[in-house]
Kinemage of the C-alpha trace (Angstrom):
@kinemage 1
@onewidth
@group {chain A} dominant
@subgroup {mainchain}
@vectorlist {calphas} color= white
{ca unk a 1} P -35.554 3.404 32.769
{ca unk a 2} L -33.236 6.148 34.712
{ca unk a 3} L -33.543 9.633 34.045
{ca unk a 4} L -30.015 11.399 33.701
{ca unk a 5} L -29.390 15.392 33.272
{ca unk a 6} L -25.925 15.920 32.352
{ca unk a 7} L -25.745 19.797 33.255
{ca unk a 8} L -22.315 20.228 31.458
{ca unk a 9} L -20.092 23.398 30.667
{ca unk a 10} L -17.445 24.066 27.954
{ca unk a 11} L -14.965 21.865 30.001
{ca unk a 12} L -16.396 18.723 30.900
{ca unk a 13} L -19.028 19.060 27.914
{ca unk a 14} L -22.300 17.243 27.765
{ca unk a 15} L -21.074 15.572 24.684
{ca unk a 16} L -17.842 14.259 26.761
{ca unk a 17} L -20.029 12.707 29.662
{ca unk a 18} L -22.620 11.172 27.243
{ca unk a 19} L -20.133 9.672 25.080
{ca unk a 20} L -18.926 8.195 28.459
{ca unk a 21} L -22.226 6.926 29.262
{ca unk a 22} L -22.718 5.399 26.018
{ca unk a 23} L -19.479 3.645 25.938
{ca unk a 24} L -21.106 1.989 29.104
{ca unk a 25} L -24.493 1.225 27.576
{ca unk a 26} L -24.639 -2.379 28.198
{ca unk a 27} L -23.625 -2.419 31.837
{ca unk a 28} L -25.881 0.786 32.507
{ca unk a 29} L -29.445 -0.591 31.641
{ca unk a 30} L -31.866 1.919 29.939
{ca unk a 31} L -30.775 5.798 30.268
{ca unk a 32} L -33.201 8.692 29.259
{ca unk a 33} L -30.271 11.220 29.056
{ca unk a 34} L -30.806 14.829 28.824
{ca unk a 35} L -28.461 17.597 28.539
{ca unk a 36} L -27.680 21.416 29.311
{ca unk a 37} L -24.913 23.175 28.249
{ca unk a 38} L -23.751 25.759 31.136
{ca unk a 39} L -22.115 29.062 30.454
{ca unk a 40} L -18.716 28.499 32.603
{ca unk a 41} L -15.752 29.307 31.736
{ca unk a 42} L -17.118 31.557 29.295
{ca unk a 43} L -18.617 33.172 32.099
{ca unk a 44} L -16.789 33.093 35.386
{ca unk a 45} L -18.442 30.839 38.301
{ca unk a 46} L -18.727 32.396 41.840
{ca unk a 47} L -21.353 32.210 44.807
{ca unk a 48} L -24.743 31.370 44.218
{ca unk a 49} L -27.212 31.423 47.028
{ca unk a 50} L -25.385 29.428 49.896
{ca unk a 51} L -23.037 27.208 47.607
{ca unk a 52} L -19.495 28.484 46.078
{ca unk a 53} L -17.781 28.167 42.888
{ca unk a 54} L -20.923 27.553 40.715
{ca unk a 55} L -22.510 28.929 37.585
{ca unk a 56} L -25.818 30.927 38.242
{ca unk a 57} L -28.196 28.469 36.723
{ca unk a 58} L -30.445 27.903 39.442
{ca unk a 59} L -33.605 28.743 37.107
{ca unk a 60} L -32.670 26.542 34.266
{ca unk a 61} L -31.909 23.407 36.748
{ca unk a 62} L -35.569 24.046 38.583
{ca unk a 63} L -36.930 23.783 35.161
{ca unk a 64} L -34.911 20.705 34.059
{ca unk a 65} L -34.863 18.412 37.457
{ca unk a 66} L -38.575 17.362 37.870
{ca unk a 67} L -38.474 13.479 36.953
{ca unk a 68} L -34.692 13.508 36.954
{ca unk a 69} L -32.704 10.977 39.170
{ca unk a 70} L -29.366 11.309 38.730
{ca unk a 71} L -27.507 14.757 38.109
{ca unk a 72} L -24.244 14.711 36.483
{ca unk a 73} L -22.353 18.161 36.538
{ca unk a 74} L -19.155 20.122 37.312
{ca unk a 75} L -20.646 23.995 37.912
{ca unk a 76} L -24.425 23.799 38.185
{ca unk a 77} L -25.416 25.266 41.790
{ca unk a 78} L -27.404 22.711 43.930
{ca unk a 79} L -28.825 25.101 46.308
{ca unk a 80} L -31.428 24.583 48.758
{ca unk a 81} L -33.717 26.180 46.348
{ca unk a 82} L -32.883 23.852 43.471
{ca unk a 83} L -33.045 20.569 45.583
{ca unk a 84} L -36.844 21.724 46.961
{ca unk a 85} L -37.513 21.473 43.165
{ca unk a 86} L -35.978 18.179 42.614
{ca unk a 87} L -38.288 15.505 44.296
{ca unk a 88} L -37.158 12.627 42.223
{ca unk a 89} L -33.444 13.338 42.564
{ca unk a 90} L -31.255 10.623 44.108
{ca unk a 91} L -27.754 10.953 42.941
{ca unk a 92} L -25.542 13.973 42.457
{ca unk a 93} L -22.171 13.469 40.601
{ca unk a 94} L -19.992 16.211 40.417
{ca unk a 95} L -16.703 15.864 38.190
{ca unk a 96} L -14.866 17.849 40.432
{ca unk a 97} L -12.273 16.938 43.202
{ca unk a 98} L -15.174 17.920 45.798
{ca unk a 99} L -18.554 18.875 45.892
{ca unk a 100} L -18.180 22.300 46.658
{ca unk a 101} L -21.349 23.293 44.543
{ca unk a 102} L -23.821 21.332 46.479
{ca unk a 103} L -25.596 22.230 49.602
{ca unk a 104} L -24.449 18.852 51.176
{ca unk a 105} L -26.667 19.285 54.227
{ca unk a 106} L -29.943 19.936 52.240
{ca unk a 107} L -29.093 16.898 49.812
{ca unk a 108} L -28.409 14.665 52.543
{ca unk a 109} L -31.956 15.735 54.473
{ca unk a 110} L -33.561 14.879 51.220
{ca unk a 111} L -31.568 11.167 50.802
{ca unk a 112} L -29.694 12.190 47.878
{ca unk a 113} L -26.179 10.588 47.442
{ca unk a 114} L -23.454 13.083 46.469
{ca unk a 115} L -20.276 11.767 44.460
{ca unk a 116} L -17.367 13.493 42.975
{ca unk a 117} L -14.149 12.769 41.045
{ca unk a 118} L -11.014 13.373 43.275
{ca unk a 119} L -7.684 12.988 41.364
{ca unk a 120} L -9.351 13.856 37.994
{ca unk a 121} L -6.931 16.379 37.589
{ca unk a 122} L -3.631 15.247 39.353
{ca unk a 123} L -1.551 14.554 36.177
{ca unk a 124} L -2.533 18.241 34.735
{ca unk a 125} L -1.915 19.856 37.913
{ca unk a 126} L 1.641 18.000 38.742
{ca unk a 127} L 2.760 18.447 35.251
{ca unk a 128} L 1.618 22.415 35.147
{ca unk a 129} L 3.454 22.785 38.927
{ca unk a 130} L 6.679 21.402 37.288
{ca unk a 131} L 6.170 23.780 34.274
{ca unk a 132} L 5.883 26.726 36.762
{ca unk a 133} L 8.851 25.366 38.747
{ca unk a 134} L 10.926 25.703 35.959
{ca unk a 135} L 9.931 28.725 34.559
{ca unk a 136} L 10.842 30.167 37.861
{ca unk a 137} L 14.191 28.636 38.139
{ca unk a 138} L 15.130 29.674 34.606
{ca unk a 139} L 13.136 32.980 34.270
{ca unk a 140} L 11.865 31.966 31.305
{ca unk a 141} L 8.608 34.677 31.085
{ca unk a 142} L 11.050 37.683 31.636
{ca unk a 143} L 13.674 36.261 29.237
{ca unk a 144} L 10.948 35.466 26.553
{ca unk a 145} L 9.686 39.073 26.998
{ca unk a 146} L 12.956 40.744 26.667
{ca unk a 147} L 13.526 38.977 23.050
{ca unk a 148} L 9.977 40.089 22.024
{ca unk a 149} L 11.220 43.950 23.239
{ca unk a 150} L 14.094 43.649 21.059
{ca unk a 151} L 16.451 42.760 23.704
{ca unk a 152} L 19.332 40.219 23.398
{ca unk a 153} L 20.593 40.121 27.307
{ca unk a 154} L 23.697 38.595 27.063
{ca unk a 155} L 24.603 40.181 30.606
{ca unk a 156} L 21.908 37.419 31.894
{ca unk a 157} L 24.977 35.017 31.273
{ca unk a 158} L 26.589 36.664 34.927
{ca unk a 159} L 26.819 34.192 37.661
{ca unk a 160} L 24.839 36.173 39.774
{ca unk a 161} L 21.834 36.085 37.293
{ca unk a 162} L 21.906 32.877 35.680
{ca unk a 163} L 19.263 30.131 36.810
{ca unk a 164} L 19.728 26.823 38.922
{ca unk a 165} L 19.219 23.542 38.078
{ca unk a 166} L 16.312 21.129 39.275
{ca unk a 167} L 18.833 17.977 38.722
{ca unk a 168} L 20.580 17.788 42.436
{ca unk a 169} L 18.199 20.372 43.775
{ca unk a 170} L 16.197 19.598 47.362
{ca unk a 171} L 12.634 20.291 46.648
{ca unk a 172} L 10.147 20.222 49.494
{ca unk a 173} L 6.610 19.333 48.840
{ca unk a 174} L 4.215 20.961 51.544
{ca unk a 175} L 1.138 18.246 51.388
{ca unk a 176} L 1.334 14.858 49.820
{ca unk a 177} L -1.716 13.838 48.249
{ca unk a 178} L -2.483 12.701 44.719
{ca unk a 179} L -1.118 15.566 43.167
{ca unk a 180} L 2.100 15.752 45.678
{ca unk a 181} L 2.644 12.141 44.946
{ca unk a 182} L 3.034 12.761 41.228
{ca unk a 183} L 5.042 15.754 41.571
{ca unk a 184} L 7.257 13.900 43.625
{ca unk a 185} L 7.519 11.066 40.941
{ca unk a 186} L 8.501 13.683 38.178
{ca unk a 187} L 11.045 15.201 40.528
{ca unk a 188} L 12.862 12.147 41.256
{ca unk a 189} L 13.055 11.449 37.414
{ca unk a 190} L 14.805 15.102 37.328
{ca unk a 191} L 17.707 13.721 39.749
{ca unk a 192} L 16.064 16.370 42.883
{ca unk a 193} L 16.256 15.006 46.309
{ca unk a 194} L 12.445 15.195 47.283
{ca unk a 195} L 11.491 16.353 51.014
{ca unk a 196} L 7.614 16.223 52.089
{ca unk a 197} L 5.706 17.431 55.019
{ca unk a 198} L 2.316 16.055 55.564
{ca unk a 199} L 1.461 14.427 58.777
{ca unk a 200} L -1.323 12.568 56.941
{ca unk a 201} L 0.915 10.944 54.263
{ca unk a 202} L 0.772 7.167 53.721
{ca unk a 203} L 3.996 5.460 54.903
{ca unk a 204} L 3.424 3.190 51.784
{ca unk a 205} L 3.412 5.823 49.506
{ca unk a 206} L 6.761 7.592 50.018
{ca unk a 207} L 8.478 6.214 47.309
{ca unk a 208} L 11.994 7.582 47.873
{ca unk a 209} L 10.892 10.827 49.375
{ca unk a 210} L 11.872 11.828 52.758
{ca unk a 211} L 9.275 13.116 55.517
{ca unk a 212} L 10.510 15.589 57.691
{ca unk a 213} L 9.013 18.487 60.051
{ca unk a 214} L 7.942 21.605 58.450
{ca unk a 215} L 10.730 23.412 60.313
{ca unk a 216} L 13.358 21.370 58.267
{ca unk a 217} L 11.718 21.492 55.041
{ca unk a 218} L 11.727 25.227 55.079
{ca unk a 219} L 15.343 25.396 56.068
{ca unk a 220} L 16.880 22.260 53.875
{ca unk a 221} L 14.997 23.339 50.189
{ca unk a 222} L 16.095 24.857 47.444
{ca unk a 223} L 12.279 24.772 46.348
{ca unk a 224} L 9.105 24.683 47.843
{ca unk a 225} L 5.875 23.754 46.276
{ca unk a 226} L 2.543 23.643 48.253
{ca unk a 227} L 0.125 20.823 47.584
{ca unk a 228} L -1.633 20.978 50.936
{ca unk a 229} L -5.417 20.810 51.167
{ca unk a 230} L -6.911 24.260 52.425
{ca unk a 231} L -8.602 23.717 56.029
{ca unk a 232} L -8.633 25.765 59.261
{ca unk a 233} L -5.460 24.058 60.467
{ca unk a 234} L -3.463 24.982 57.016
{ca unk a 235} L -5.208 28.552 56.239
{ca unk a 236} L -2.149 31.093 56.245
{ca unk a 237} L 0.389 28.351 56.958
{ca unk a 238} L 2.989 29.984 54.970
{ca unk a 239} L 3.537 33.745 56.297
{ca unk a 240} L 6.453 35.981 56.517
{ca unk a 241} L 7.958 34.097 59.623
{ca unk a 242} L 8.418 30.582 57.592
{ca unk a 243} L 9.442 32.517 54.255
{ca unk a 244} L 12.049 34.152 56.621
{ca unk a 245} L 13.090 30.757 57.831
{ca unk a 246} L 13.610 29.585 54.002
{ca unk a 247} L 17.074 29.356 52.364
{ca unk a 248} L 18.331 32.867 50.769
{ca unk a 249} L 17.415 32.822 47.145
{ca unk a 250} L 15.099 29.796 47.205
{ca unk a 251} L 12.005 29.300 45.217
{ca unk a 252} L 8.584 29.055 46.093
{ca unk a 253} L 5.220 27.672 44.093
{ca unk a 254} L 1.759 27.325 45.013
{ca unk a 255} L -0.547 25.281 42.678
{ca unk a 256} L -2.932 24.044 45.557
{ca unk a 257} L -5.093 26.686 47.333
{ca unk a 258} L -4.107 30.424 47.625
{ca unk a 259} L -5.328 30.322 51.141
{ca unk a 260} L -2.093 28.754 52.058
{ca unk a 261} L -0.068 31.484 51.644
{ca unk a 262} L 0.807 35.141 52.739
{ca unk a 263} L 1.101 36.855 49.194
{ca unk a 264} L 2.162 40.216 50.278
{ca unk a 265} L 4.990 38.482 52.374
{ca unk a 266} L 6.024 36.770 49.345
{ca unk a 267} L 6.296 40.013 47.377
{ca unk a 268} L 8.128 41.521 49.796
{ca unk a 269} L 10.828 38.574 49.839
{ca unk a 270} L 11.157 38.870 46.181
{ca unk a 271} L 11.969 42.814 46.559
{ca unk a 272} L 14.535 41.880 49.087
{ca unk a 273} L 15.574 38.813 46.916
{ca unk a 274} L 15.771 36.606 50.293
{ca unk a 275} L 13.340 34.644 47.675
{ca unk a 276} L 14.927 34.075 44.223
{ca unk a 277} L 11.754 33.729 42.035
{ca unk a 278} L 8.134 32.343 42.866
{ca unk a 279} L 5.264 30.918 40.643
{ca unk a 280} L 1.539 30.836 41.525
{ca unk a 281} L -1.389 29.006 39.758
{ca unk a 282} L -3.769 30.149 42.633
{ca unk a 283} L -4.455 33.375 45.006
{ca unk a 284} L -6.079 34.266 48.083
{ca unk a 285} L -8.275 36.602 46.043
{ca unk a 286} L -9.250 35.552 42.519
{ca unk a 287} L -9.255 37.115 40.017
{ca unk a 288} L -5.851 38.924 40.849
{ca unk a 289} L -6.488 42.221 42.243
{ca unk a 290} L -4.916 45.289 40.097
{ca unk a 291} L -3.432 46.464 43.357
{ca unk a 292} L -1.818 43.098 44.373
{ca unk a 293} L 1.825 43.593 45.184
{ca unk a 294} L 2.652 40.730 43.158
{ca unk a 295} L 1.857 42.444 40.024
{ca unk a 296} L 4.949 44.803 40.407
{ca unk a 297} L 7.191 41.843 42.224
{ca unk a 298} L 10.558 40.801 40.491
{ca unk a 299} L 10.858 37.118 39.153
{ca unk a 300} L 7.451 36.188 39.842
{ca unk a 301} L 5.483 33.736 37.242
{ca unk a 302} L 1.681 33.816 37.537
{ca unk a 303} L -1.079 31.847 35.710
{ca unk a 304} L -4.580 32.240 36.172
{ca unk a 305} L -5.829 28.862 38.192
{ca unk a 306} L -5.413 26.866 35.038
{ca unk a 307} L -3.318 23.923 36.809
{ca unk a 308} L -5.833 21.374 36.070
{ca unk a 309} L -7.073 22.542 32.632
{ca unk a 310} L -6.060 19.597 30.021
{ca unk a 311} L -8.321 17.757 27.580
{ca unk a 312} L -7.277 14.628 29.555
{ca unk a 313} L -8.668 15.827 32.782
{ca unk a 314} L -12.113 16.597 31.308
{ca unk a 315} L -12.101 12.935 30.034
{ca unk a 316} L -10.955 11.427 32.994
{ca unk a 317} L -13.921 13.472 34.507
{ca unk a 318} L -16.649 12.184 32.269
{ca unk a 319} L -15.180 8.619 32.618
{ca unk a 320} L -15.351 8.972 36.247
{ca unk a 321} L -18.673 9.774 36.638
{ca unk a 322} L -19.767 7.180 34.139
{ca unk a 323} L -17.840 4.605 36.449
{ca unk a 324} L -19.647 6.378 39.565
{ca unk a 325} L -22.953 5.972 38.032
{ca unk a 326} L -22.594 2.183 37.024
{ca unk a 327} L -21.311 1.482 40.706
{ca unk a 328} L -24.398 3.158 42.165
{ca unk a 329} L -27.058 1.547 39.661
{ca unk a 330} L -25.128 -1.957 40.574
{ca unk a 331} L -25.593 -1.349 44.087
{ca unk a 332} L -29.267 -0.594 43.825
{ca unk a 333} L -30.010 -3.787 41.156
């Protein structure tokens, strides 16, 4: 019998994971499943010990891990301290795109396998990106606020005030992974021309998009949306110089990683109207500081890192975790 600890939270709940395991009962063999409910997102995550983006539940884990072979979690901190108390642990499944809450070196030194669920939130993040893009292009948040304030801004019908359409627009995607590909598919359904810049893109997945250089995507695009991974190579890749090369009146969207972008430069470009609008779900510092220039910039749409937050994302994460456990058990049989 394999003992499994499901250290869930209020998004990927223990109930979702245990239901996914139960659906595969005949294929997983005998499991002794135990659960723990962590505080996220009711309590924000943060650094815990030497790992990032985790819930501070080290003590709870240490008390529950003896005898556990498999841990399925999203936010539990797999620190050196926790792993040192988990002599029986052989597999950690992190229900996120990557195991940022795991001390990978310490786990590897103990022979513990680490698996994660990349792509679990790709449909949700892609749809949220399109929502941000449309909201920015049509100034939906600000006009909504004006109606609530008792205004009826018919002056916004003036040619120099109205928004633009996505159909017929040229949209540049910087980064073309799982999310970027889904965004491209939706954009093409709207009738947009899609350019991509990603040196690592698989030519077999281009699907009607046009690969171009960064310089070309900057000066040809009406809208630019960021979907690159954050690496030393991509950190700060869009700064004041790159924004200056964008078309006057362009729209900039980022639902990938805040470190890709210089937000002070964005705020300056919005004030000068070089950028018509911008929309962001991620920021270089989160939560967004009270003094951030984005808070006073015009024509900006902001959401608090929620692009992947859907019921379906949580359900996919649970089922992908169950699939990974099944694969691991089959390999050991």
